[in-house]
C-alpha positions in Angstrom: 0.0 0.0 0.0 1.2 3.5 -0.9 -0.1 6.9 0.2 0.0 10.1 -1.8 0.3 13.4 -0.1 -0.7 16.5 -2.0 1.9 19.1 -1.0 0.8 22.6 -0.1 3.5 25.0 -1.3 4.2 28.4 -2.8 6.4 27.2 -5.7 9.5 28.1 -3.6 9.1 26.0 -0.5 6.9 23.5 1.3 4.3 24.8 3.8 4.5 23.4 7.3 1.1 21.8 7.0 2.6 19.3 4.5 4.9 18.0 7.2 2.0 17.1 9.5 0.2 15.5 6.6 3.2 13.3 5.8 3.2 12.2 9.4 -0.4 11.0 9.0 0.5 9.3 5.7 3.3 7.4 7.4 0.9 6.2 10.0 -1.3 4.8 7.2 1.3 3.1 5.0 4.9 2.1 4.7 5.5 4.0 1.4 4.7 7.7 1.1 4.8 9.7 -2.2 4.4 13.5 -2.4 2.9 15.3 -5.4 4.3 18.8 -6.0 2.3 20.4 -8.7 3.1 24.0 -9.6 4.9 26.4 -11.9 8.7 26.7 -11.8 8.6 24.8 -8.5 11.9 23.0 -8.6 12.9 24.5 -5.2 9.7 23.2 -3.6 10.4 19.7 -5.2 13.9 19.7 -3.7 12.5 20.7 -0.3 9.9 17.9 -0.5 12.6 15.3 -1.4 14.3 16.1 1.9 11.3 15.4 4.1 11.8 12.4 6.4 9.5 9.5 5.6 9.0 10.4 1.9 10.1 7.7 -0.6 9.3 9.5 -3.9 8.4 13.0 -5.0 6.3 13.4 -8.1 6.9 16.7 -9.9 4.3 18.2 -12.3 5.2 21.6 -13.7 3.0 23.8 -15.9 2.0 27.5 -16.0 -1.6 26.7 -15.2 -0.6 24.7 -12.0 1.2 27.6 -10.5 -1.8 29.2 -8.8 -3.1 25.9 -7.2 -6.5 26.3 -8.8 -8.6 23.4 -7.5 -9.9 22.3 -10.9 -6.5 22.0 -12.5 -4.9 20.4 -9.4 -7.8 18.0 -9.1 -7.2 16.8 -12.7 -3.5 16.2 -12.0 -4.3 14.2 -8.9 -6.9 12.1 -10.7 -4.4 11.2 -13.4 -2.4 9.2 -10.8 -4.9 8.5 -8.1 -5.6 4.8 -9.0 -2.0 3.9 -8.1 -2.6 4.7 -4.4 -4.6 3.4 -1.5 -4.6 6.7 0.4 -4.6 10.3 -0.9 -4.1 12.9 1.8 -3.9 16.7 2.0 -3.9 19.1 5.0 -7.3 20.3 6.2 -6.5 23.9 5.3 -8.2 26.1 2.7 -5.9 24.4 0.2 -6.9 20.9 1.0 -10.6 21.7 1.6 -10.7 23.2 -1.9 -9.2 20.2 -3.7 -10.0 17.0 -1.9 -13.9 17.0 -2.1 -13.5 17.3 -5.9 -11.1 14.3 -6.0 -13.3 12.2 -3.7 -16.4 12.9 -5.8 -14.8 12.0 -9.1 -13.3 8.8 -7.6 -16.8 8.0 -6.2 -15.6 7.6 -2.6 -16.4 9.1 0.7 -14.0 11.8 1.9 -12.8 11.4 5.5 -12.3 14.9 6.8 -10.3 16.4 9.6 -8.5 13.2 10.7 -6.8 13.6 14.0 -5.6 10.0 14.7 -4.8 7.0 12.4 -5.9 3.8 14.1 -5.1 1.6 11.1 -5.0 1.7 7.3 -8.8 1.9 7.2 -9.7 3.3 10.6 -9.5 6.9 11.7 -10.6 9.4 14.4 -12.2 12.7 13.5 -13.9 15.4 15.6 -17.6 16.0 15.3 -20.0 18.5 16.9 -17.3 21.2 17.1 -14.9 18.8 18.7 -17.2 17.8 21.6 -17.2 14.2 20.4 -14.7 12.0 18.4 -16.0 9.7 15.7 -14.1 6.6 14.8 -14.6 6.0 11.1 -13.8 2.8 9.2 -13.7 3.1 5.4 -14.2 0.2 2.9 -13.4 2.4 -0.1 -10.5 1.1 -2.2 -9.0 4.6 -2.2 -9.2 6.6 1.1 -9.4 10.4 0.4 -8.4 12.1 3.6 -7.9 15.7 4.9 -5.7 15.9 7.9 -6.2 18.3 10.9 -2.6 19.4 11.2 -2.8 20.0 15.0 -3.4 16.2 15.5 0.0 15.1 14.2 3.5 16.2 15.1 5.3 17.3 11.9 8.0 15.0 10.5 11.5 16.5 10.1 11.8 18.8 7.1 15.4 17.6 6.3 17.3 14.4 6.5 15.3 12.5 3.9 16.5 11.4 0.4 13.5 10.8 -1.7 13.8 10.1 -5.5 12.2 12.6 -7.8 10.0 11.6 -10.8 8.8 14.1 -13.4 5.2 13.7 -14.5 3.6 14.8 -17.7 1.3 17.7 -16.6 -2.4 17.1 -17.5 -4.1 19.5 -19.9 -5.6 22.6 -18.4 -9.3 22.1 -17.6 -10.3 25.7 -18.5 -12.9 25.6 -15.7 -11.5 28.5 -13.7 -8.9 31.2 -13.8 -7.2 33.4 -11.2 -8.3 37.0 -11.6 -6.2 38.4 -8.8 -4.7 37.8 -5.4 -4.2 40.1 -2.5 -1.6 38.8 0.0 -1.0 40.3 3.4 2.6 40.6 4.5 3.6 40.6 8.2 6.7 40.2 10.2 4.8 38.2 12.7 4.7 34.4 12.6 2.1 32.7 10.4 -1.0 32.0 12.6 -1.3 28.3 12.0 2.5 27.7 12.5 3.1 30.1 15.4 4.3 28.8 18.8 2.7 31.7 20.6 -0.7 33.3 19.8 -2.5 36.1 21.4 -6.1 36.4 20.5 -8.6 39.2 21.2 -12.4 39.0 21.4 -15.4 41.2 21.5 -14.6 42.4 25.0 -12.0 44.8 23.5 -14.8 47.0 22.3 -13.3 48.5 19.1 -10.7 48.1 16.5 -8.7 50.9 18.1 -8.7 49.1 21.5 -7.8 45.9 19.8 -4.7 47.4 18.3 -3.8 49.4 21.4 -4.1 46.4 23.8 -3.1 43.4 21.7 -0.2 44.7 19.6 2.1 45.5 22.6 1.4 42.1 24.1 2.1 40.3 20.8 5.3 42.3 20.3 6.6 41.4 23.7 5.9 37.7 23.2 6.9 37.5 19.6 3.5 36.1 19.0 1.1 35.8 16.1 -2.2 37.6 16.5 -5.6 36.0 16.4 -9.2 36.9 17.0 -12.6 35.4 17.8 -15.3 35.3 15.2 -17.2 38.0 17.1 -14.2 40.3 16.9 -13.7 39.7 13.2 -17.4 40.2 12.5 -17.3 43.5 14.4 -14.4 44.7 12.3 -11.8 44.6 15.0 -9.5 42.3 13.2 -9.1 40.9 9.6 -10.7 37.7 8.5 -7.4 35.8 8.3 -6.9 36.2 12.0 -10.0 34.3 12.9 -9.5 31.3 15.1 -12.3 28.7 15.4 -14.3 26.1 13.7 -15.1 28.5 10.8 -11.6 30.0 11.0 -8.2 28.5 11.6 -7.4 25.6 13.8 -4.3 26.2 15.9 -2.4 24.4 18.6 0.5 26.6 19.7 2.7 26.1 22.8 1.0 29.2 24.4 -2.4 30.6 23.6 -3.5 33.9 25.3 -7.2 34.6 25.0 -8.1 38.3 25.9 -11.7 39.3 26.2 -12.9 36.1 24.6 -15.9 34.5 26.3 -15.2 31.0 24.8 -18.1 30.2 22.4 -18.0 26.6 21.3 -16.9 27.5 17.8 -13.9 29.3 19.1 -12.9 26.6 21.5 -13.0 24.1 18.7 -10.2 26.0 17.0 -7.8 26.4 19.9 -8.5 23.9 22.8 -5.6 21.7 21.7 -3.1 24.4 22.6 -0.5 23.2 25.0 -1.0 26.1 27.5 -4.1 28.3 27.5 -4.2 31.6 29.4 -7.5 33.4 29.6 -8.2 37.0 30.7 -11.8 38.0 31.2 -13.8 40.0 33.7 -16.7 37.4 33.6 -15.7 34.6 36.0 -18.5 32.4 34.5 -17.0 32.7 30.9 -16.7 29.3 29.3 -13.1 30.0 28.3 -12.1 29.3 31.9 -13.3 25.8 31.5 -10.4 25.0 29.1 -7.8 27.4 30.4 -4.7 26.3 32.3 -4.4 29.7 33.8 -7.3 32.1 34.2 -7.3 35.8 35.4 -10.7 37.4 36.3 -9.9 41.0 35.7 -10.5 44.1 33.5 -8.4 43.4 30.4 -7.7 47.1 29.9 -5.8 47.1 33.2 -4.4 43.5 33.3 -2.9 43.4 29.8 -0.9 46.6 30.0 0.4 45.5 33.4 1.3 42.2 31.9 3.2 43.9 29.2 5.2 45.9 31.8 6.1 42.8 33.6 7.3 40.9 30.6 
């Protein structure tokens, strides 16, 4: 049995989510292949070849693969899918965009958000916003899987020596095209890969308060910045900062929740964090139920004092 991992990359390097996905693939099978499909992506291919646990890297290069459009990438995956028993991708926006298409055209059931591999055909995945864990057994000949990256420790990014095989790129589907892309640039760590995250909620009251209170704390800790859905909906923070079931799933070493009550959809996105610190003036806030350390205090007093002490 051989597993295929669809690499998430930027044509220059491999995204950290791919390393977690390879870990899940290793748990499924002895042999793991990685597909790197892109445009002028030789650097990403070489990075993939060094990942520990990878036996072969498949390289498909074409101009229309460079933007990772789901329709074109789906066609490339389908061209080789029948050679594999498992096809995996990270449960990020990238994987969630491509894998349902692959599963539908292979006529198999997708297994989403896998957090444990119990066997080649048996997996654990969270349901009901993480309040229950479903154990799923699949009898499909090809298992199409998205991997919740917080459920698996990443494999080493270097030390491997996989062979590289060039593939003939499939024809462009012509079903979609990229009109434009707006990318935000920040000196802060990427939210899903950060070891420390500070998140603000509706309790901050305004965008100005959010920036005034949270930015100094993040600067002191060298942390990424996150937000609850309520804060994002209120315009306090941008959409790509949202942590939760409908945002990003994170599991940093330290998660500091400021002015966040702890709605179930937010807890689903961060409760796997190693250490959780909560600051809220409501001692009955649900966030204290998952926090390792809780401070019942006015955040506008407590956070500036914390910054002074750091």
